[in-house]
N, C-alpha and C positions, 0 to 999 in steps of 0.2 A: 595529309591534313585532317583536322578531328573539327567537330562541333563541340560548344559546351552552352547547356542549359542554366540559367543562374536565377537564383530564387533569395527575395529575402525572408527572416524566419526570426519571428521575436520569442521563441521558446528556446530558452539557456540550455536545455536536455541535448539539443543538436548540439551545441560544442563542448559536451563531456562535464557539464553541470548536473550531477544528479546525487540522490541521497542526500546525506547530512549537510553536503556543501550547499545545497538550496536554501538552508535557512542564514545563510549570510546575508548580511546587508545587501537590498537590490543595486544601492549604488555601487558598492563592492565588488559584487559579480560584474556589473556592467564593466565598469572598469576592466577587470581582469579579462572579459573576453576580446572587447576593443582592444586591449594592447598585447594580449599573448595568443588568441586562438578567435581569430575573427572570423574564418570562412573553415569548410570544411568541403573537402574534393572525393567525390566517388566515382568510379567508372561508369559508362553509359552507352548503351546500343541503341539507337534509333533508326530503325530499319537496316540498312546496309552501312549504315555510316557510324564510325566509333568516337567516344568522344567522352566527355565528363558532365555530372551534377554538381554546380557548385554552390553551395547554401552560405548566406553571408548574414552575419548578424546585423540585425536592426534594432537597439532599443524600441519598447512600447513607447517611450517618453522622448522625443527628438532632442537629443543631446551631443555636444561631441561631434559636429557636424563635420569637422574638416577632419577629425582623424577616423571617422567612416569614408569618406571622399577618397581619403589615402589610404584607407583598406583596400576600397574599391580598386582602385588604383594598382597596387601591389597584388590585387588578385587577376587584375589582368594581364599584369606582367607575368606572372608566373602561367597563367595558362598560355600565353603567346610562347614562352619557352616551351608547352607542351605540346605545341604547334597547332594550335585552336587557331582555326581562320575565319569563322562565324559565329557569334551567340544568338541565342534564344532568352529572351527576356519576357518577364511578366509585366505586361502593359506598357505603361510608357517609364520603365525605370531609366533614370539619369546614369549614364555611364561617360567615364572619360573617353575620349576618341584614340582610342589603341588597337581595337579590334571592331570589325565591321559587325553592325547588329542586322540579324533577318529581319525585314518587315512584309515578304511575302507581295508586295506591290509588282515585281516584276511577274511571277509566276500568275497574279490575278490577271494582271495585263495578257499574257499567253492564253490563258481560261478564258480569255472574255466571253466569246461566242457560244462555248457550253452553258456560260453561267447567265446569259442572255436566253437563250433558248429555254432552259430550264424556268425561267422569272415568267417567261412569257407562256408557257405552259401553265403555270401556275395563275397566272392573270386571264387563263383564257384569249390569249392575243396571238395572230399569226405572224411569223417573222417578216412574211412578205411584202404584210402590209404597214410594218413598223417603221417609224420615224427614229433617225437614231440623232440624237445630239453629243456629239464630243466637245469638251471643254477643256480646251488647248492648256495645259502649263506651262509650254515652250521646254519642251524637258523628254528623256528618255520616253518616259510613261506614253505620252502623247504617240510616237512613231511607234509605239509596240502596239500600242492599242488602235490606230488608223489602219496600219497593216495588216493586224489580224480579222478586222471586220469586215473589209470594203467589198474583197470577193464575194459576199454571201446577205449581202443588203443592198434594196432597191432606192433607199431614201435617207441621205446625210444632212446634217448642218454642222459645221464648225464654230464655235464662239473664240474669237481671237483677234488679237490687236496686230497678228503677223500675216495677214492675208498673202502679200505679197512674198512671202516664205513658203506660203504653201503652192503657190502656181503652177509649178513643174510638175509635183507630185500629184495636182488633181487634173494636169492635161493627159499625164502617163494612165492616171485610172479612169479618167475617161475612154481614152482611145481603147483601154484594155477589158474595160467592163461596161461602157455606156454609162458611169454612172456620173452626175454631175453633182459636186458637192456646193453647196451653199455656205457661203461665211458671212459673218455677221458680229457685230461688236456693241456695246452699250446695254446697261442693265434692263432698260426698260423698252429692249425690242420685242416685238408681239411674236416674233420665229420663236422664243421659249417657250410658247405654246401646243407647239405643232408636232411635239416630241412626246413619244411614250416610253423612251429608253435614254436615258441620260448616263453618259459615262464621263465622269469629273476626273481628270488627270492634273487640275490647278491646285494650288494652295492660298489664292489671293481669295478673300472676304466678300466679292463680289454680294449683293443683294438681290437678285432675282425670287426670292423664296416663293413669293404669290403669283410668278408669272408662269411657274409651270402645268405641265398637262395633271390634271385631276388623275390620281391612281397610276402615276408613271414609277418605272423601276428608275430607283437612283444609285447608280455602282461608283461609290466614292475609292474609286481605285487609287486614287494620290492619299487617303486617308486624312483628310483636312477636318481634325477634329473636333477643332472650334465652330467650323463652318457647317459641319455635321449637327451639332449638338442644336445651333441654332435653328437649322432647318428641320428638326425634326420636331422641336419645338412647336413649331409653326403650319406644319404638313403633315398630320396623322396620316392623310387618305395615301402618303407615296410609300410605295415600298423600298426600303432601304438596305443596303449592304455595303460594307468597306472590307470583305475579306470573305473566304472560300473554304469550304470543307472538303477534302480530297479523299477518296476512298483507292489504297494501294493495296494489294494483294489482300484483301478481306480485312484491312485496318482502316482505319480514319483518322486523318492528318490535316492541319492545319494548312493554310497556304504558305506560312512563315515555316513550318517545319520541314514541309516539302522544299524550299528552296535552301532551306541550311545544308537537307540533308545531300542533294543533286549538287551543290555548289563545291562541297567535298569529295564526291565521289563522282561527278560525271565532269571531264574537262570540257564539253564542248556547252553544257550549262555554264559552268565557271566561266569561260569566254564570255558567254550571254551579257553575263551580271556584273563582267567586271570591267568590259572595255567599252567604248564608244559603241553606241547604235549601229548596229548593221542587220539590215533585212535578211540578209541569207543565214547570218549566224542566230536570228531569232527563229528562223523558218527552222534550222537544225535543232534548237531546241525544244520547239514544239513539237516537231516530229518523233525526240526520244522520249517525252509525253505521253504522246501515243503509243510509240511502240512499249513503254510500261504499262500500259492500260490504267493508266491515272486519271478518274474521271472525276467529274462533278459531284457530292452527292448533299451539298447544302450552301448555306448562306450564315455567315455574322455580320455582327453590327457589335463595335466595343467587344470583339471577343468573344460573344454570347449568341448563340444559337439564334437565328429567326427565321 
């Protein structure tokens, strides 16, 4: 299996238009590229993973959107034939649902404790005294994050409407670690202000923006962009991130790059990423990350280092 990086380009030279041909009318060049040479493919080696870099033409002026969409579809079908299993894209590139797109969310979930420790060190706060708030998304991420954090912390609340769902899990955690989980719901609940570490696994747009503790660490693991934009505009005191930078063999990668690399090279990680959540599979994947000495080196927000 292979991976592929896809990016747009407005530069006609990337598609063979050079020299005297650049003097032709822009509409003619755009038509030619869109219909005859819409993408360029080149080999790519990313760490241990093999794949391709794909550059697809996007005119400076938005036009022929149906043709652009068709070209994207043709590109993905071509990459699929080349055994590409996962894509790396620029920001939120809209793509047909043909090949999975790496987001890094699951890898961020596995590294959540390392990220929290690094954030608390930056804020000069102690882990033992920190109160965690997990915002339930009713998903794979919530389960991944909860299992990653509960053996290491002393205080945790879960914001959820699924209290009944968590009861058995909460009893197991209490019996094993003596950790009591508090559950609450409602946007106006005062418990929001108790947590200095907020781990968002949900994609809802609840408005608790002004209730969060001052200077808290807010890790948007679900990458709920619209909610994060709103929250950042209202709470400049919070430390925000929605992604991690990871070091491996003295090189720095984004979480979504690590996710893509390991998905196509490590069957255990692929099993974790592509199956329903299983605690043992998650622990195996986390152990593999430690074996490879992959470490958290920084934070990102909207793909920019913070």
